[in-house]
C-alpha positions as CSV (number, residue, x, y, z in Angstrom):
1,M,47.1,7.7,-18.2
2,S,48.7,10.7,-16.5
3,E,51.8,10.4,-14.2
4,R,51.0,9.7,-10.7
5,T,53.0,9.1,-7.7
6,H,52.1,7.4,-4.3
7,E,54.3,8.0,-1.2
8,G,56.4,5.0,-0.5
9,H,56.0,3.3,-3.9
10,G,57.8,5.9,-6.0
11,R,56.5,6.9,-9.6
12,L,54.3,4.5,-11.3
13,P,55.7,3.4,-14.7
14,D,54.4,5.1,-17.8
15,E,52.7,2.6,-20.1
16,R,55.0,3.6,-22.9
17,E,58.0,2.9,-20.9
18,Q,56.6,-0.4,-19.7
19,G,55.8,-1.4,-23.5
20,D,53.1,-3.8,-22.1
21,T,49.6,-2.4,-21.3
22,A,48.5,-6.0,-20.1
23,D,51.5,-6.1,-17.7
24,M,50.6,-2.5,-16.6
25,T,46.8,-3.1,-16.1
26,S,47.7,-6.1,-14.1
27,R,50.2,-4.3,-11.7
28,L,47.7,-1.4,-11.3
29,R,44.8,-3.9,-10.3
30,E,47.2,-5.5,-7.8
31,H,48.3,-2.2,-6.4
32,L,44.7,-0.9,-6.0
33,A,43.6,-4.4,-4.6
34,A,45.8,-3.6,-1.6
35,F,43.8,-0.5,-0.6
36,L,40.2,-1.1,-2.2
37,S,37.6,-3.6,-1.6
38,R,37.4,-6.3,-4.4
39,E,34.2,-4.5,-5.7
40,A,35.8,-1.1,-5.9
41,V,38.7,-2.1,-8.0
42,P,38.2,-0.9,-11.7
43,T,37.6,-3.6,-14.3
44,E,38.9,-1.5,-17.2
45,F,41.8,1.0,-17.5
46,V,42.3,3.4,-20.4
47,F,45.8,4.8,-20.9
48,V,46.2,8.2,-22.5
49,D,49.4,10.5,-22.8
50,T,47.9,13.6,-21.5
51,F,44.3,14.4,-20.1
52,P,42.3,16.2,-22.7
53,A,41.5,19.9,-21.6
54,L,39.2,22.7,-21.9
55,P,40.1,26.2,-23.1
56,N,40.2,27.2,-19.4
57,G,42.6,24.3,-18.6
58,K,40.3,22.2,-16.8
59,V,40.0,18.5,-17.6
60,D,37.5,17.8,-20.5
61,R,35.5,15.1,-18.7
62,A,33.2,14.7,-21.7
63,A,36.3,14.0,-23.7
64,L,37.6,11.5,-21.4
65,G,34.2,9.7,-21.7
66,R,34.4,9.3,-25.4
67,L,38.1,8.1,-24.9
68,A,36.9,5.5,-22.6
69,A,34.0,4.3,-24.9
70,A,36.1,3.9,-27.9
71,E,38.7,1.9,-26.0
72,A,36.1,-0.3,-24.6
73,A,34.7,-0.8,-27.9
74,S,37.9,-2.2,-29.2
75,E,38.5,-4.6,-26.3
76,E,37.1,-7.4,-24.8
77,P,35.9,-7.0,-21.4
78,P,38.3,-8.0,-18.7
79,Q,37.7,-11.5,-17.1
80,L,37.0,-11.8,-13.5
81,P,39.1,-14.2,-11.6
82,E,37.9,-17.7,-11.2
83,V,34.8,-18.0,-9.0
84,G,35.8,-19.1,-5.6
85,A,39.3,-17.6,-5.9
86,A,38.5,-15.0,-3.1
87,P,38.5,-16.9,0.3
88,G,35.0,-16.8,2.0
89,D,33.2,-15.5,-1.2
90,E,30.2,-17.9,-0.8
91,V,27.7,-15.2,-1.7
92,M,29.5,-14.7,-5.0
93,T,29.4,-18.5,-5.5
94,D,25.6,-18.5,-4.9
95,D,25.1,-15.8,-7.3
96,V,27.0,-17.5,-10.0
97,D,24.9,-20.7,-9.4
98,F,21.8,-18.6,-9.7
99,L,23.0,-17.3,-13.0
100,V,23.8,-20.8,-14.3
101,R,20.5,-22.2,-13.2
102,L,18.6,-19.3,-15.0
103,F,20.6,-19.7,-18.1
104,T,20.3,-23.5,-18.4
105,K,16.6,-23.3,-18.0
106,E,16.0,-20.5,-20.3
107,L,18.5,-22.3,-22.9
108,S,17.4,-26.0,-22.1
109,Q,20.9,-26.9,-21.6
110,A,22.2,-29.6,-19.1
111,H,25.3,-27.7,-18.4
112,I,26.8,-24.1,-19.3
113,G,30.3,-23.3,-18.7
114,L,31.0,-19.8,-17.2
115,D,32.9,-18.6,-20.3
116,E,30.8,-20.2,-23.1
117,D,29.3,-17.9,-25.7
118,L,25.7,-17.7,-24.7
119,T,24.5,-16.6,-28.2
120,R,25.9,-19.7,-29.7
121,L,23.6,-21.7,-27.3
122,G,20.6,-19.9,-28.5
123,A,20.4,-16.8,-26.1
124,N,19.0,-14.1,-28.2
125,S,18.4,-10.5,-26.7
126,L,15.1,-11.2,-25.1
127,V,16.7,-14.1,-23.2
128,L,19.6,-11.8,-22.1
129,V,17.2,-9.2,-21.0
130,K,15.1,-11.6,-19.1
131,V,18.0,-13.1,-17.2
132,C,19.6,-9.7,-16.5
133,A,16.2,-8.4,-15.1
134,A,16.0,-11.5,-12.8
135,W,19.6,-10.9,-11.7
136,T,18.9,-7.2,-10.9
137,D,15.9,-8.2,-9.0
138,R,18.0,-10.6,-7.0
139,T,21.1,-8.4,-6.3
140,G,20.1,-4.8,-7.1
141,R,22.9,-4.7,-9.6
142,H,22.4,-3.4,-13.2
143,V,23.9,-4.9,-16.2
144,D,25.6,-2.9,-18.7
145,G,23.9,-4.6,-21.8
146,A,26.2,-3.1,-24.4
147,R,29.2,-4.5,-22.9
148,L,27.6,-7.8,-22.1
149,R,26.5,-8.3,-25.8
150,R,30.1,-7.9,-27.0
151,N,31.0,-10.9,-24.9
152,P,27.8,-12.8,-23.7
153,T,29.1,-15.2,-21.2
154,I,27.9,-15.8,-17.6
155,R,31.0,-14.7,-16.0
156,N,30.6,-11.4,-17.9
157,V,27.1,-10.7,-16.5
158,L,29.3,-10.3,-13.3
159,A,31.8,-8.3,-15.0
160,C,29.5,-5.9,-16.5
161,S,27.3,-5.5,-13.5
162,S,27.3,-2.3,-11.3
163,P,29.2,-2.8,-8.0
164,P,27.2,-4.4,-5.2
165,A,25.5,-2.0,-2.9
166,R,27.8,-1.6,0.0
167,D,27.9,1.8,1.6
168,A,24.5,3.1,2.6
169,D,23.0,6.3,1.2
170,N,22.7,7.3,4.9
171,A,26.1,8.7,5.6
172,D,26.3,7.6,9.2
173,V,26.2,3.7,8.6
174,V,28.0,1.2,6.4
175,V,25.7,-1.5,5.1
176,D,26.7,-4.8,3.5
177,T,24.0,-7.3,1.8
178,H,24.0,-10.8,1.7
179,R,21.9,-13.4,-0.3
180,F,22.4,-17.0,0.2
181,E,20.8,-20.2,-0.8
182,V,19.4,-22.5,2.1
183,P,17.3,-25.7,1.7
184,L,13.7,-25.3,1.7
185,D,13.4,-28.0,4.1
186,H,16.6,-28.3,6.1
187,D,16.0,-32.1,6.9
188,D,16.2,-32.5,3.1
189,P,19.4,-30.7,2.0
190,A,19.4,-32.2,-1.5
191,G,15.9,-31.0,-2.3
192,P,14.8,-27.5,-3.5
193,S,16.4,-24.4,-2.1
194,I,15.2,-20.7,-1.5
195,T,16.9,-17.5,-1.0
196,V,17.3,-15.6,2.2
197,F,18.3,-12.0,2.4
198,A,20.2,-10.1,5.2
199,Q,21.9,-6.9,5.8
200,T,24.7,-6.1,8.2
201,V,24.8,-2.4,9.5
202,V,27.6,-0.7,11.4
203,R,28.2,2.9,12.3
204,R,30.7,4.4,9.9
205,E,33.1,5.4,12.4
206,A,32.9,2.0,14.0
207,A,33.6,0.2,10.8
208,G,36.4,-2.3,11.4
209,H,36.5,-2.0,15.2
210,H,35.2,-5.5,15.4
211,L,32.1,-4.8,17.5
212,P,30.1,-7.9,18.5
213,Y,27.1,-8.9,16.2
214,L,23.4,-8.7,17.3
215,L,20.8,-10.5,15.1
216,F,17.5,-8.7,14.8
217,L,14.5,-11.0,14.6
218,Q,11.6,-9.0,13.3
219,G,7.8,-9.3,14.2
220,G,5.2,-10.6,12.0
221,P,5.0,-13.2,10.6
222,G,5.4,-11.8,7.1
223,G,7.3,-8.5,7.8
224,Q,10.4,-7.1,6.2
225,C,13.4,-5.6,7.9
226,P,13.9,-1.8,7.5
227,D,16.4,-0.6,4.9
228,P,18.9,1.5,6.8
229,R,19.8,3.3,3.8
230,N,16.4,5.0,3.9
231,L,15.6,5.1,7.5
232,I,17.3,4.2,10.8
233,P,14.6,3.3,13.4
234,K,15.0,4.4,17.0
235,W,15.8,0.9,18.1
236,L,18.3,0.4,15.5
237,D,19.9,3.8,16.4
238,A,20.3,2.5,20.0
239,A,21.6,-1.0,19.0
240,L,24.3,0.7,16.7
241,D,25.9,2.2,19.8
242,R,27.1,-1.3,21.1
243,Y,26.8,-3.6,18.1
244,Q,27.1,-4.2,14.2
245,V,23.4,-5.4,13.6
246,V,22.3,-8.1,11.3
247,L,18.8,-7.6,9.7
248,L,17.3,-10.8,8.6
249,D,14.3,-10.9,6.2
250,Q,12.9,-14.3,7.3
251,R,12.1,-16.8,4.7
252,G,8.9,-16.3,3.1
253,C,9.2,-12.5,3.7
254,G,10.5,-9.3,2.3
255,R,13.6,-9.8,0.1
256,S,14.0,-13.5,1.0
257,S,12.0,-15.8,-1.2
258,P,8.6,-14.9,-0.4
259,V,5.5,-16.9,0.1
260,T,3.2,-15.7,-2.6
261,T,0.3,-17.2,-4.8
262,D,3.1,-18.0,-7.3
263,S,5.0,-20.1,-4.9
264,I,2.0,-22.3,-4.2
265,A,0.5,-22.2,-7.8
266,G,-0.4,-25.6,-9.1
267,L,0.2,-27.4,-5.9
268,T,-2.5,-29.6,-4.2
269,A,-3.6,-28.4,-0.9
270,T,-1.5,-31.2,0.7
271,A,1.6,-30.2,-1.3
272,A,1.2,-26.5,-0.3
273,L,1.0,-27.5,3.2
274,E,4.2,-29.6,2.9
275,R,5.8,-26.4,1.5
276,L,4.5,-23.9,4.0
277,R,5.3,-26.0,7.1
278,C,8.9,-25.2,6.2
279,F,8.3,-21.5,7.1
280,R,8.2,-21.8,10.9
281,A,10.6,-20.7,13.4
282,D,12.7,-23.7,13.6
283,A,13.7,-23.1,9.8
284,I,14.3,-19.5,10.3
285,V,16.7,-20.4,13.2
286,R,18.7,-22.9,10.9
287,D,18.9,-20.2,8.1
288,A,20.3,-17.7,10.8
289,E,22.8,-20.4,11.6
290,L,24.0,-20.8,8.0
291,L,24.4,-17.0,8.0
292,R,26.4,-16.9,11.2
293,E,28.6,-19.9,10.4
294,R,29.1,-19.7,6.7
295,I,28.8,-16.1,5.7
296,L,29.7,-13.9,8.8
297,R,31.9,-16.5,10.2
298,I,31.4,-15.7,13.9
299,P,31.3,-17.9,16.9
300,S,28.1,-16.4,18.4
301,W,25.9,-13.4,18.6
302,T,23.2,-11.5,20.6
303,L,19.8,-11.7,19.8
304,L,16.9,-8.9,19.8
305,G,13.5,-10.4,19.1
306,E,10.5,-8.2,18.5
307,S,6.9,-9.5,19.0
308,Y,6.9,-12.8,16.9
309,G,10.8,-12.4,16.8
310,G,10.8,-13.1,20.4
311,S,9.2,-16.7,19.9
312,I,11.8,-17.3,17.2
313,A,14.6,-16.3,19.9
314,L,13.1,-18.9,22.3
315,T,13.3,-21.4,19.6
316,Y,16.9,-20.5,18.9
317,L,17.7,-20.8,22.6
318,S,16.1,-24.3,22.8
319,H,18.4,-25.6,20.0
320,F,21.6,-23.6,19.8
321,P,22.1,-21.9,23.2
322,E,25.9,-22.0,22.7
323,R,25.8,-19.7,19.9
324,I,23.8,-16.9,21.9
325,D,25.6,-14.5,24.1
326,R,22.5,-13.0,25.5
327,A,18.8,-12.2,24.3
328,F,16.6,-9.2,24.4
329,I,13.1,-9.5,23.7
330,S,10.4,-6.7,23.3
331,S,6.8,-7.7,23.5
332,G,7.4,-11.4,22.4
333,L,8.4,-13.5,25.3
334,I,5.7,-16.3,24.2
335,G,5.4,-19.6,22.6
336,P,6.8,-22.7,24.7
337,V,3.7,-22.9,26.9
338,S,1.0,-21.1,24.8
339,S,-1.4,-22.5,22.4
340,A,-3.3,-20.6,19.8
341,D,-6.4,-20.8,22.1
342,D,-4.4,-19.4,25.2
343,V,-3.2,-16.6,23.3
344,L,-6.5,-15.7,21.4
345,R,-8.5,-16.0,24.5
346,D,-6.4,-13.5,26.2
347,T,-6.3,-11.0,23.3
348,L,-10.0,-11.3,22.8
349,A,-10.6,-9.9,26.4
350,M,-7.8,-7.3,25.6
351,S,-9.6,-6.5,22.4
352,K,-13.1,-5.9,24.2
353,K,-11.2,-3.6,26.7
354,K,-9.7,-1.6,23.7
355,N,-13.1,-1.2,22.1
356,A,-14.6,0.0,25.3
357,E,-11.8,2.5,25.6
358,Y,-12.5,3.6,22.0
359,H,-16.2,4.2,22.6
360,E,-15.6,6.0,25.8
361,R,-13.1,8.3,24.2
362,Y,-15.3,8.9,20.9
363,P,-18.9,8.4,21.9
364,D,-20.4,10.3,18.8
365,D,-18.4,7.8,16.5
366,E,-21.1,4.9,17.5
367,A,-23.9,6.6,15.5
368,V,-21.8,7.0,12.6
369,I,-20.3,3.4,12.6
370,E,-24.0,2.1,12.8
371,R,-25.0,4.1,9.7
372,I,-21.8,2.8,7.8
373,V,-22.6,-0.8,8.8
374,D,-26.3,-0.4,7.6
375,H,-25.0,1.0,4.3
376,L,-22.6,-1.8,3.9
377,R,-25.4,-4.5,4.4
378,E,-27.7,-2.6,1.9
379,H,-25.2,-1.6,-0.9
380,E,-22.2,-3.1,-2.7
381,V,-19.2,-0.9,-2.0
382,V,-16.2,-2.0,-3.8
383,L,-12.6,-1.5,-2.6
384,P,-9.8,-0.5,-4.8
385,T,-8.7,-4.1,-4.9
386,G,-12.0,-5.2,-6.5
387,D,-13.1,-6.9,-3.2
388,R,-16.4,-6.0,-1.6
389,L,-16.2,-4.0,1.5
390,S,-18.2,-5.7,4.2
391,P,-19.0,-5.1,7.9
392,E,-16.2,-7.8,8.7
393,R,-13.7,-6.0,6.7
394,L,-14.7,-2.8,8.5
395,R,-13.9,-4.5,11.7
396,M,-10.3,-5.0,10.7
397,L,-9.7,-1.2,11.4
398,G,-9.1,-2.3,14.9
399,L,-5.6,-3.9,14.1
400,K,-4.4,-0.2,14.8
401,F,-5.7,-0.2,18.3
402,G,-2.6,-1.7,19.9
403,F,-0.2,1.0,18.7
404,D,0.4,4.6,19.6
405,G,-2.2,7.0,18.0
406,G,-4.1,3.9,16.6
407,M,-7.5,4.9,18.3
408,E,-7.1,8.4,16.9
409,A,-6.4,7.2,13.4
410,V,-9.6,5.1,13.4
411,H,-11.4,8.0,14.8
412,D,-10.3,10.1,11.9
413,V,-11.3,7.5,9.3
414,I,-14.8,7.2,10.9
415,Q,-15.2,11.0,11.1
416,T,-14.6,11.4,7.2
417,A,-16.7,8.5,6.2
418,W,-19.6,10.4,4.6
419,D,-20.1,12.6,1.8
420,G,-23.8,13.3,1.7
421,D,-25.4,9.7,1.3
422,D,-22.2,8.2,-0.1
423,L,-19.1,6.9,1.6
424,T,-16.1,8.9,0.6
425,E,-13.0,7.7,-1.4
426,A,-10.8,8.5,1.5
427,F,-12.6,6.2,3.8
428,V,-12.9,3.4,1.4
429,K,-9.0,3.6,0.7
430,A,-8.4,3.7,4.4
431,V,-10.3,0.5,4.9
432,A,-8.5,-1.2,2.0
433,G,-5.4,-0.4,3.7
434,T,-5.8,-3.1,6.1
435,D,-5.4,-5.5,3.5
436,M,-1.8,-7.2,4.0
437,S,-2.3,-10.0,1.6
438,S,0.9,-9.4,-0.1
439,S,2.2,-11.0,3.1
440,P,0.1,-14.3,3.4
441,L,2.1,-15.6,6.4
442,F,0.5,-13.0,8.4
443,Y,-3.0,-14.5,7.7
444,L,-1.7,-18.0,8.4
445,Q,-0.3,-17.2,11.6
446,E,-2.3,-19.4,13.9
447,Y,0.1,-22.2,12.7
448,I,3.1,-20.7,14.5
449,Y,1.3,-22.1,17.5
450,G,1.1,-25.7,16.2
451,M,2.1,-28.3,18.7
452,P,2.8,-32.1,18.1
453,G,-0.6,-33.8,18.0
454,C,-2.6,-30.6,18.1
455,A,-4.5,-28.9,15.5
456,T,-5.2,-25.3,15.9
457,R,-8.8,-25.7,14.4
458,W,-9.3,-21.8,13.4
459,A,-9.0,-20.9,17.1
460,A,-10.1,-17.2,16.6
461,D,-13.2,-18.3,14.5
462,R,-14.2,-20.6,17.4
463,L,-13.7,-18.2,20.2
464,Y,-15.2,-14.9,18.6
465,A,-18.2,-16.9,17.6
466,D,-19.0,-17.3,21.1
467,E,-18.5,-13.7,22.1
468,P,-21.6,-11.7,22.1
469,A,-19.8,-8.4,21.7
470,F,-18.7,-9.3,18.1
471,S,-22.1,-10.7,17.0
472,D,-23.5,-9.2,13.8
473,H,-25.9,-7.0,15.4
474,A,-24.3,-6.2,18.8
475,R,-24.0,-2.5,19.9
476,P,-21.6,-0.8,20.3
477,F,-19.9,-2.2,17.0
478,H,-16.6,-3.8,17.9
479,F,-13.4,-3.9,16.0
480,Y,-11.1,-6.8,15.6
481,G,-7.4,-7.1,16.8
482,E,-4.8,-9.3,15.4
483,V,-6.8,-12.3,14.4
484,T,-7.6,-14.4,11.2
485,F,-10.7,-16.0,10.1
486,P,-11.7,-18.4,7.3
487,W,-14.0,-15.7,5.8
488,M,-10.7,-13.7,5.0
489,F,-9.6,-16.4,2.6
490,R,-13.1,-15.9,0.6
491,Q,-13.6,-12.1,0.7
492,I,-9.9,-11.0,0.3
493,G,-9.0,-11.6,-3.2
494,G,-5.1,-12.0,-2.6
495,L,-5.8,-14.7,-0.1
496,R,-8.4,-16.9,-2.1
497,P,-5.6,-19.0,-3.7
498,F,-4.7,-20.0,0.1
499,A,-8.3,-21.0,1.0
500,E,-7.8,-24.7,0.8
501,V,-4.1,-24.8,2.3
502,A,-5.4,-22.6,5.2
503,D,-8.1,-25.3,6.0
504,E,-5.5,-28.1,5.8
505,L,-3.1,-26.1,8.0
506,A,-6.0,-25.6,10.7
507,R,-6.4,-29.4,10.7
508,Y,-2.9,-30.4,10.6
509,T,-1.5,-32.2,13.7
510,G,1.8,-33.5,12.4
511,W,3.8,-30.4,13.8
512,T,7.4,-30.8,15.2
513,S,8.3,-29.2,18.4
514,L,9.6,-25.6,18.1
515,Y,10.8,-25.7,21.7
516,D,12.8,-27.8,24.1
517,L,11.2,-27.1,27.5
518,P,13.9,-29.0,29.5
519,Q,16.5,-27.0,27.7
520,L,14.8,-23.7,28.4
521,A,14.3,-24.5,32.1
522,R,18.2,-25.1,32.6
523,N,19.0,-22.2,30.2
524,T,22.0,-20.3,31.5
525,V,22.0,-17.5,28.6
526,P,20.8,-14.2,30.0
527,V,17.3,-13.3,28.5
528,Y,16.0,-9.8,29.2
529,A,12.3,-9.3,28.2
530,V,10.0,-6.1,28.4
531,A,6.1,-6.7,28.3
532,A,3.5,-4.1,27.8
533,M,0.7,-4.6,30.4
534,D,-2.1,-3.9,27.9
535,D,-0.7,-5.5,24.8
536,L,-3.3,-6.3,22.1
537,Y,-1.2,-8.8,20.4
538,V,1.1,-10.6,23.0
539,P,-0.8,-10.9,26.2
540,A,1.2,-10.0,29.2
541,A,-0.3,-12.9,31.2
542,Q,1.3,-15.4,28.5
543,Q,4.7,-13.7,28.8
544,F,4.7,-14.0,32.4
545,R,3.7,-17.7,32.2
546,T,6.5,-18.3,29.7
547,A,9.2,-16.5,31.9
548,Q,8.5,-18.8,34.7
549,Q,9.6,-21.7,32.4
550,I,12.9,-20.1,31.5
551,G,16.2,-19.9,33.4
552,S,18.2,-16.9,33.7
553,C,15.2,-14.8,32.6
554,W,14.4,-11.3,33.5
555,L,11.0,-10.0,32.7
556,F,9.9,-6.3,33.1
557,F,6.5,-4.9,32.9
558,S,5.5,-1.5,31.6
559,A,2.1,0.2,32.0
560,D,3.5,2.9,29.7
561,Y,4.3,1.1,26.7
562,N,2.0,-0.3,24.0
563,H,3.1,-3.3,21.8
564,A,5.9,-1.4,20.0
565,G,6.7,0.9,22.7
566,L,10.1,-0.2,23.6
567,M,11.1,-0.4,19.9
568,N,10.1,3.3,19.5
569,D,12.0,4.4,22.7
570,R,15.6,5.0,21.9
571,E,16.6,5.7,25.5
572,G,14.4,2.8,26.7
573,L,16.2,0.3,24.6
574,A,19.5,1.9,25.4
575,R,18.9,1.3,29.1
576,L,17.9,-2.3,28.6
577,L,21.0,-3.0,26.5
578,E,23.1,-1.5,29.1
579,F,21.4,-3.6,31.9
580,G,22.0,-6.6,29.9
581,S,25.8,-5.8,29.5
582,V,26.4,-6.2,33.2
583,P,27.0,-10.0,34.3
584,R,24.2,-11.1,36.6
585,T,23.9,-14.4,38.4
586,R,20.4,-14.5,39.9
587,R,16.9,-14.4,38.3
588,T,14.6,-11.8,39.4
């Protein structure tokens, strides 16, 4: 290692002068730990008398690499400190537990120590590759296989892993990721567990300034939070002016343990129901509480709920109001006094209004749509997924009607439908794009309205069956909004494994209450909500009913926004956050 100095510390001793490379390594690591994060401290040091140089005098980096490789080949990888040695390192503990569980399962062992030689326990290269791949899927960290094989222990999976993702690729923000284990059923903490994923985001110039925390509760159910390393949405850009933001992938969604066909494989419909009932707002709130208390270790935070996230925020206010500073809600002040029938009756009326607007705007589309429907009834058109394109699947294009540019997008699809007597490939792919079966919770969403003693009984199916505008031969053809029907679990291949449990959920009456109405009535935590007057998904009337039941609640109506309008309006959200920062004592 070449000679270096550091102001205030004098010359770092040369390895030859010290006569003990192990002591030198220890001192270097201790010195760097005072300035760098734990993940950034090097795990290996290579000592050289001089840097190898090229003929032009510059450092020969290739030769340095060869020296490092030769040194590493002659040494055992350095051992990490004991797990749990760093205060507050729960995520590291969870990761170790994850590796222990994987290896004990793969090797059929009752217990494996962190420093046991895995090859002596039967771990061949295939086992190592399989476990390391699962580790990379979980953490995003890649394992240096060559180094691990020289000392194959559980501890060295960590030592041989690339550093955890910390700084975002986006130069403007710093991102920390958190993965933690939670009980599948919080009322049975000794039972099975699942993994929850979250990110904390702060502007780089504000890092270390101790800004207050804001927890973002996404819409859905079934969605995934944005990755700020790729894109910073407008709402996040506004929130980062005031907060460090926590992005939580709700249980069952995104990078948390997802609800998939594999997660219910082999279960009876009753057993699958028992599992899926653990994925409602009350469980999401308790996950968030574990994140707040055990990982972030903060006393409270602000909430920002979008759409379905708004109803989660009201569950949070019902049960842990002392942990919330204030709550902002965009197009989602709904839940406590709304049943599935209430919501879907209002969205049915709004869907009819949106369809009338569409046909008034594009009157020539009606004949084209009729031709498409007739063709689908007489011919078998297969989607890229292998499912049949039916008239019912065509109606699902209407899900776009509630967003900016949605009607224009559907019009463009309809206008490019025909190539002579055949439907175009582009048209068929566009209809296939309505398939969100990779997020099954989206199609099971009626159960979020389940109330004690009340079954939802396929509310949309009942209500739409009585509506003439949506009958098979009604003209003009009407598109659906955000609704789910039993036929979806027969026609959509990705949903067929959920058909039986979907029926069970529709009949289930054993729901616990997600909300505490007396607590919400006496609520003193400021709630600031914005509702779109013509919201296709969360009816404005239901939001008004809800606001009347909540203390300290301000509800603003907008005739300009659609469902996601506020979240796409940076200045609008910034004004709402500014309004909420001023103490207020009366409800308006």
